[in-house]
C-alpha positions in Angstrom: -4.7 -10.0 17.9 -4.4 -13.7 16.6 -3.8 -13.6 12.6 -6.2 -16.8 12.5 -9.2 -14.7 13.7 -8.9 -12.5 10.8 -10.1 -12.9 7.1 -8.3 -11.9 4.0 -10.3 -11.3 1.1 -10.7 -9.2 -2.0 -12.0 -6.1 -1.9 -15.2 -5.1 -3.7 -16.5 -1.6 -4.2 -18.6 -1.5 -1.1 -15.5 -1.5 1.1 -14.7 2.0 0.0 -15.8 3.6 3.2 -14.3 1.2 5.3 -10.8 1.4 3.6 -11.2 5.5 3.6 -11.4 5.0 7.4 -8.4 2.9 7.7 -6.1 5.1 5.3 -7.5 8.2 7.6 -6.6 6.4 10.9 -3.1 5.1 9.3 -1.4 7.6 7.1 -1.5 10.7 9.5 -0.5 8.7 12.6 2.1 6.5 11.1 3.8 9.0 8.6 4.1 11.7 11.4 7.5 10.6 12.7 9.1 10.8 9.2 7.4 14.0 7.6 7.0 17.6 9.3 3.4 18.8 9.8 3.4 21.3 6.8 4.0 18.2 4.3 1.6 15.8 6.0 -1.4 18.5 5.9 -1.1 18.6 1.9 -0.4 14.9 1.7 -2.8 12.9 3.6 -5.8 14.2 2.1 -4.4 13.4 -1.3 -3.2 9.9 0.0 -5.8 8.9 2.5 -8.7 7.9 -0.2 -9.7 4.8 -1.3 -9.4 4.5 -5.1 -13.0 3.1 -6.6 -11.0 1.6 -9.8 -8.4 -0.1 -7.8 -11.3 -1.6 -5.4 -13.1 -2.8 -8.5 -9.9 -4.2 -10.2 -9.9 -7.4 -8.0 -6.2 -6.7 -7.2 -6.9 -5.2 -3.9 -7.2 -7.3 -0.9 -8.5 -6.4 2.8 -7.9 -7.9 6.2 -10.9 -7.5 8.6 -11.3 -8.6 12.0 -14.4 -10.8 13.1 -16.5 -7.8 13.5 -15.7 -6.7 9.9 -13.3 -3.8 10.8 -10.7 -3.4 8.0 -7.3 -3.6 9.9 -4.9 -3.7 6.8 -5.5 -3.4 2.9 -3.2 -3.3 -0.1 -2.9 -4.5 -3.6 -1.2 -4.0 -7.0 -2.2 -2.5 -10.7 -0.5 -2.6 -13.9 -0.6 1.0 -13.9 1.7 3.2 -12.1 0.1 5.9 -9.5 0.6 8.3 -12.5 -1.6 6.4 -14.6 1.4 5.3 -16.8 1.2 1.7 -18.3 3.7 -0.7 -17.2 5.0 -3.4 -19.1 3.1 -7.1 -18.9 5.5 -8.4 -16.5 5.8 -5.3 -14.1 3.2 -4.3 -11.5 2.9 -1.6 -8.9 2.1 -1.9 -5.2 -0.7 0.1 -4.2 -2.3 1.9 -1.2 -0.7 -0.7 1.5 -1.8 0.4 5.0 -2.3 -1.2 8.6 -4.4 0.2 11.2 -1.9 2.0 13.8 -3.0 -0.1 16.6 -2.5 -3.5 14.8 0.9 -2.6 13.1 3.8 -5.3 14.1 1.3 -8.0 14.2 1.9 -9.4 10.6 -1.3 -8.2 8.9 0.8 -6.1 6.5 3.0 -9.1 5.6 -0.4 -11.4 5.3 -1.6 -8.9 2.8 1.6 -8.6 0.7 1.8 -12.2 0.5 -1.5 -12.4 -1.0 -0.5 -9.5 -3.3 2.6 -11.3 -4.3 0.5 -14.6 -5.1 -1.8 -12.7 -7.2 0.7 -10.8 -9.1 2.8 -13.9 -9.8 -0.5 -15.6 -11.1 -1.0 -12.9 -13.3 2.3 -13.2 -15.0 3.9 -10.4 -13.2 7.8 -11.1 -12.3 8.4 -7.7 -10.9 6.9 -5.1 -8.5 7.6 -1.6 -8.2 6.6 0.5 -5.3 6.7 4.0 -4.1 7.5 3.8 -0.6 7.3 6.4 2.1 10.0 7.0 4.4 8.0 4.8 7.0 7.5 2.1 4.9 11.1 1.4 3.9 12.1 -0.9 6.5 8.8 -2.9 5.9 9.3 -3.3 2.1 13.0 -4.0 2.7 12.0 -6.9 4.6 10.0 -8.1 2.0 12.8 -8.3 -0.5 12.5 -4.8 -2.1 15.4 -3.0 -3.1 15.8 0.5 -3.3 16.0 2.2 -6.7 15.8 5.8 -6.6 14.6 8.6 -4.5 11.7 10.6 -5.7 10.0 13.8 -4.8 6.4 14.2 -5.1 5.5 17.7 -5.5 2.4 18.9 -3.4 2.5 22.5 -3.8 4.9 25.3 -4.2 8.1 24.7 -2.5 6.6 21.6 -1.0 7.8 18.1 -1.7 6.8 14.4 -0.5 10.2 12.5 -0.6 9.4 8.7 -1.5 11.8 6.0 -2.5 10.9 3.7 -5.4 11.7 0.2 -4.7 11.6 -2.8 -6.8 11.1 -6.7 -6.0 12.0 -9.5 -8.4 9.0 -11.9 -7.7 10.9 -14.7 -9.3 12.8 -14.9 -6.1 9.8 -15.2 -4.1 
């Protein structure tokens, strides 16, 4: 697939179903090598849903093919996933995903380049992300550095390991 045949645009609330389908295709398949099934059965339903407020924020982007199928998505917010406010110069990477049949073709980088550009234009100088084990190499390749491991509690005795990562946008 040639990147020049794709369009990259800001998501709108009407993209909700298409993004849900992307997340539903992406997360179960791409996370499977790094997390046990007992963890994924609880985690995927929690993560694989588009967030209407994020889509309406103007800070979420989709890459779609000429037929309008969403193949990659991602964005940023001023709030962390738990809802806490960040400083005016810090943003948080949110819900980045690529269709499993389109990985390693530059779509994720294309979306993240737009995230960087948009966040910088809004005065953000640092981006945080909570990376899955699967996505750590992707974020490292983009210049993020590991800050601290975290465990998201999914249920009694079941945690979802993540890695908090940070990027200095002034270096981009």
